[in-house]
Steps between C-alpha positions, in 0.01 A plus 500: 500500500402772752259775402784753540725328246209437266412869498866592455530266203190647338638851554833410340329338202278804453800731512685290243197496273475877522870537420471274196198694377686828545800374304275374222324836484830688498632289214178508297525681165372857513255639245641697210489873565570624150429470130564144376865494390530573126714299260870581471633772273631241254163324485319833462726592207423164340126551552512853361664377180202270447227760549312621193555867417174666398328837503262537793128564457278600794173493306217358710688496832302516822643415841183308585593246233764376748309378810737582783525472878305177497457290814808284555423326830226547759424872512838605355519647151811535287587848628480385860717195431770719344486749788552213743781349291689823441466645849660442838298417812176549309184462709171435319145521634223244450432633150873464413560876483847600622461702819868543581844409373797644317563505126814589306441626146792381285420745218585808707644370829216638715363317805133521597297389800151548352370270227310796354835648389564203274379386160547152361681559174447276200866505400396449137192727501164369387480752215854409391400134493194586291719689253737205481261214430257465791225651284462153345491311831201348671365675808627207708857552380481874559379428853793266559740769378345771719523284814824309437672427830747253350684715247675827607199705388342646815680716756404743779644847434444863594161599360598824327805333345277234349261768378788692339606182321151447365507279191856585394760246395876517575563724198331788682491403869730322743517486882683802641699267724772392258600196709164342417504555125672174414240305699224701334604431140572133569150467644349694208656274241412183692132598516487598133671177400275280714184659360635517143458877482676713240727801550521815292833615360564776756410264784736231371782751462456622858482146637811402306694793642395437860558125479852554368608596852304229683 
């Protein structure tokens, strides 16, 4: 075989390899860019019926009792992982801090391009969990709850919206964006059910009403 044809064959093989790699990359699954999908409305209603109804007691609560934003991988903590997951075209520096990107806040429908405009909301707030049974947990379990990336418990949202929510449950606070409310209550019930947390009577009534239309 002449050197010309040998080089041509190598070039063709290289081009084919590149094409195959490009197709494989194009068809590769993309990372989730949202809250883990909550259970269905029917499942949430079933879960809600099984939750214990009890009066809440915040005695002894301290946020520090829930170790949060722990290191998840390399230099990335939980907050940084959620910012990456929930954003679009997120660029992170060597310390894993988000330096650019775009984030859509499903609670209010706002879009942000600075990570500093976002909070990571504990959908079921830490204080609410304490009131509902987490006061008897080990520190390890409270840490797992505060950094749970598997259940629909952590989500990037507009910072002042999260601050307005505070520690409220669905009886007194819901996302202003009505299209997201069904997702919100399904997620709320799923988290409470998974962690065997109770609900108070007003909370259960509100959840029942919202889930009726899910």
